[in-house]
N, C-alpha and C positions, 0 to 999 in steps of 0.2 A: 326619544330615549336619547341625550347622545352617547352615541358609540364611542370615541373617542376618547370619553371620561369613563365610559367604563371597561377599554382595554386598559387607560392607564391605570386604575384602581387594581385590576384585573392581575395585571403583569407588573407593576413596577414598583415596587414598595421599597424601594432605594431611593434618597432622595439625591436630586439632580443637583450637580455640583457648579457654584456659583461662575454666570458667565461674568465675564472683565467687560465692562459697556464704553470700549472705546475700541479704539482702529478699522478697519474695514469689516463686513459681514460677521458686527459683534455679536449678531443674536443667532449665528449660522453654526448653532452649537450643537453637532450630533446628538440623535437620541442614541445613549447609550446600550438599548437595545435592536443595534440598527439591523445589526448581521441576524439575529434573532427571530425580527423583523420579517425578515428578508428572505427568510427560510421558510417561514409560517406563507407568505404569499408568494413563493416559488409550487409550495405544495399546495394550496387553495386555485390557483392557475393550473396545475399537472390533472386536477379530479376537475376539470373545467364550471368551478366556484371562479365565475368572473369577477364577481361582485367584491366578495369577501378576499378574492387577490387583491385588488386594489383598497380597500379599507386597511388591509393590514400592511401595504409598501404606503400608502397618504401617511397612518399611524408612525413609519420609521421617521418620514419628514418632521412629526412633529416635535416640539421641545420646549420648556419652560424660559419664558423671557416676558420683557415689562411692556412688551406690544404687540396685540394679536400677530402671527403671520399667515396663520392657516387655515381656513373652516371649510367643517364641512355641512353638506346635508345629504339624508340617507332620504330616496323616495321608494315606492314600491319596484320598479323593476330600473333605476336609474343611481347614480350616485351624482352631486353639483358638488366643484369646492373653486374657493376661492382661496386664489397663496400669490401673498404680496413678497417683494426682491426689490426694496428699495424705491427708486420713479415708477415700479411698474406694475401693477397688478394681468395674473392669469387666472382665467377663468377655465373650468373645466367642465366637460359636460363628460359622463363615461355611462355604456351598455354594455349591455353581454357583449353586443359584438362590436363595439368602436370606441376608439378614447379620440376626444377633442380636447387642444389646450388653444384659447387662444388671448392675446396685448393690443388693447388699441394704444398704438403709440401716438399717432396724432390727425389733424384735420391736413386733408391730403391738399386742398385749393389751398390754405396759408403757409406750406410747406415752400422753401427755395429751392429750386428747380436743382441745384445742386446737391440739397439732400433727396430726391427723389432718384436722382441721379447713382448716388449712395447706396441708396435701397438696392435699386436693381444689380450694383457689383456684388455685395454685401450677402443676395444670393447664392453665388458661388465660392464664398468661402463657408457658405453652413453646410454642416450634414444633414441634420431632421425638420428643421424649421424653413418654412420661405415666409420671406414678404408679399403682402398684396394689398390693395386696394378696392376696399370694396364702401359701396353707398358712402364715397368722400371721406373716408377712414383709412390711415395706411395701418394694416393688422400685420400682426407676427404672429405664426399660427402652425402648429400640425397636427395630423391627422395619423391615428393609427388604428390597424384592424386585430383584432382582438386570439384571431385563429392560434399564434403561435405566441403567444405573448407572457413576458418573467419580469421581474423587477429590474432587470438589468435594461431592457429594450425601454422602458419606460422611463426609469430612471434619468440618461445619458439627455435623448432630448427633450423633454421637462426643462432639464437644469440648461441645457444651450437655451432653449427659448425664456426662462425666464430672467438668465445674467444677457443675454446680449438687448434683451430689450430696456431692461435698467439701463445700460449701455448706450443705448439709442438713444434714449428720452435723455442722458445726461449730457450726450456729446452736443442733440438742437439744444440745451438749455446753454452750454457753454460758447456755441457759435453764432447758433441765429435767434428769433425770438420766439419766448417761451411759448406764447400766447395760444402758440399751433398744437402745442402740446395738453392730451386728453386723459382723465382719470389719475389726476396729481391732487383731489380733494386731501385723498388720505394725507399728504405729508404735511407735517405739524414742526408749526413754526418754535423755533426758539424764544425765550421771555428775552428781552430787548434788554434787560438792568445785564441778563448774564452772559449777550451776547458782547455789550458793551468791552463787559470785566474782559472773555475771552479778547477782546481783540487790541486790549492795552495791553494785556498779558504777550501779547504775538508780536507789539511790536518793544515791550521792554526784552522778551529775548533774541530778538535781531539783537539792539540796541546794547545786550549785555555780548553775544558775542562777537561783535563787530569790535569791543572794548577789548576783552579780552586777548584778538591780535594784532592790538597795537604793537609794533615795535618786532612781529611775530613774522610779518609777509615778505618773506625774500626767496629764492627761492632754495633754499636749506630748506625754509620752512611750509612748503607742499604739502606736503603728508597731513601738515597741523592742521593746516587750514580748511585740506577737505576733510576728515572727519570733520571739524566743527560746523562746514557749514551743512554736511551731509546729515550730518544727528540732527541740527536744529530743524530741516526742513521735515526730517521723519519725524519729529514728536511733535511739527505742528498739522503733520498730516494724519498722526494716532492719536494725538490730546483734543486737537479744536475739531475732526471731522470735519474737515470741508465737502462740500459739494462741488457740482458742477465745474463753470470754467477752473476757478481756482485749485479744485482737487486732477482737474483735468494737465493743469501745466506744474504743479509740485508732482507729479506721478512722472512726467515728462520730461523734466529738469533731473530728477533724481537716476531716471534710467537711461536719458545723453550719459553721463557724467562715465557709466558703465560701460557705454560701446566701446567696441576698439576698434578705432579710428587713430587719425597721427595727428590727432588735436594735443597741444601738451599742456600738461595737467595745471598749469600757472592759469595758461586761457579758459580750462575748465572751472578754475574756481572764481574767475573772474564774473565768467556766465554765472555763476552761483551768486555769488556777490551782489550782479546788478539787480537779479531777482531780489533778493533778499530785500534790497534796496524799494523796490516795486511794492513788495507788499506791506513794506512799514511806511510807503506812503500812501499805502491804497486808500480811498476816503471811508471815515465809517459809513455810513449809507450802500456804498457798493459791499465792502465787508459782508450786510448782515441780509445781504441777498440770497449768501454761498452759504446757508446754513440749515439744514432740517433734520426731522426725525423721521423716521421709518424701517419698518420693520423689513428683513431679510428672510429667507431658507437658505440658499445655496450660497455658501461660499465659493469667490472666484478663484483660490487658491487652488493646487493641484493637490493632491497630499504629499510630503515626501518624509522621504526616510528618515528616519533616527541618525541613520550615520552619517545622511547628507550636513546634517545641523550641528553632527556631531566635530566634520571636517571641518564644518566654517568657527564656528567658536576655536577651533586648535589652532586653525592659520591666524585669528584673529587675538591668542592670547601669542601666540608667537612675534606679532606687533608691538605688543605690549612690550616684551620680553628686549626688541630692539630697543622699543625710545627708553629701556630702564638702563640699558647698557649703554645708551649715548647721553644720560645723565638729560632728557627730555623729559621731567614730567609731567610738565601741563597739559601734554596732550592725553596721558594716561587715562584718569577719568574719563573724557571726552570717548575714549574709544570706548570701553566697557558701557558706557551708556548706550552708544553707536548698535553695539551688538546684539543686544538687546532689540532695539527699534527696528534693525536693517531685519531680524528674521520674522519679527511682525510685518513690516512691510512686506518683505519680501517671496513667505514661504506657507504653503499650508499645513499648521503640524498640529500634533494632537491636541484636544482638551485642553491637559492638563498643564501640556508645558505652554500654551499659550498664556494660561493663569499664571505660572511660575514666570515667565518674562516679561507678563505685566504688573505683577510684582517687586521684578529690579527694579520697572521702571517708575513702579512708584515713589520708590526710596530716593531715586536722584533727585525726581521731579514733587519732591514732599511739599514746597510751597504750594504748587500746583492741586495735589488735592485735598490740599485743607481748605484752601478757598473754592473748590469746589463738597464741603462739608463733609468731606473725609479722613481716614484718620492719619493721622502724621508718624509716617515710619523711622524717619531720620530727622534727628535736629542739627541741622550743621555747626551754628554757632555753639555749640556744646561736644557737637561727635557721638553723638549717641542716638541709639536705636531701640525702636520698640521692639524687642526681642520677642516678648512674649504671641507680638501680633503679627512677626514675620513668621516664629514657628504653627501657628495656628493656621496661616495662608499654605504655609507650603501643604499640611499635613489632608487641609479640605481637599488643597486643588490634586494630592495623590490618591484619598482613600476612595474615592467611587469608582476605580479604575484596580485596587489592589486585586480582588477577586480575579481577573483578567491576567493580568501581570503580575505574577505572583513577588517576583523580585525586585518590581515595584517600592523600593522603601524610602519614606521620610529623612533627608539627610538635616534638618533643621539642629540637629545639635555637631554638626562637623561645621558650620559655618566660622570663620572667623570676622569674629564683630569691634576688632579695634581700630578700622579706620576703613573709609566707603573702600579705598584700593584693595585692601586683604579682604573686607567684605566682597568686592565683587569677584576678585579670583579664585577666592575657595568656592564661591556661588555657581561660575561658570564649569569649575573640575569636576562638580557635584552633577550640574544637568548636562555634562557631557556624560557622563556615565553613568545616569540613567536606564537601564534594561526596562526594554519594552516586549523582550523574547515573550511568549506566551508559552504556556510550561505546562 
């Protein structure tokens, strides 16, 4: 008996929202009934029904997606599970007395000594799990006693283990020889024709951005160049979803730009420009090694309050107003595009908001989505929108959560479709004012 399926059929009659399959941790959509399952798990634990408590807890991690991320096996007096987090696989063993979870990282004898030293240092930074070596295998492991167990006491250690196992395997891929890595057969390669298309698309985006800035690169236009370069890197990261060294470098370039240091904006822009040129000149044979499909369970982002998102949107719209008042129109659509991409890159947000921001990306990158076989929401040559599809997407993003957030309403009728700029302005105002208060 597949108890996961039975629980789903018993507890969940509402259709889960569609997951935008772009960006980081794209499969890590929380279960719509996560809190209820947490409560059921806590009750079972308090009644000393340990295995039932773990069943409910594991079900709270379950969600529907294109790739299986969690399998559970029920035995007479124990549970075992396999959980996928990107490049890492977590194996779990649960008895009434103990909980153990392990991820195999790499073959120790094949690792560079610098990496072994890194694992020792990382142990001082981790809260719940530890790296160790066993039979020439580097493992990351947690071991809990179930005497006073709660769902929270499982969630945070398991999340730490999964995220760090994935991070370290990606780090090894980016800096050392990948042949040392263990348990990577679940990673699925892209079709080479699609990789070739993504490669040419990236190079086209870079060339187009470079061309758009010709004649604008002066001290008075540093802000415009910054938005252009950052929006482009964010778009590459979100839509192409590279891994390994390419993902690490893009992340570092974006985060370094926002570091508070004495470096001039012009110099930071120069660094971004040089890196984009490196991406453009990257041989296809290297480019194609940076991509794979893999399911994920946990989001790497900490959840942000909607008030924080609203403040960022308002601050960004203030910059739009400044450029409008100074008659610098080129950068305005770039900023609008940047807003959605930056939030998706930098914040842990509610699934409905993720779907809505993805919609904005779809509008601005309509040609890309059309090449991927998806519907084209905006036609640049005629300045026309697919209004019905946009309206349907907004309603589908919000509807699954309206029973919990009574004031969460569709705003499709409030959008201004006269052109891209008016659409974005009206769109972000509505996003900023979404009400996620539980009534």
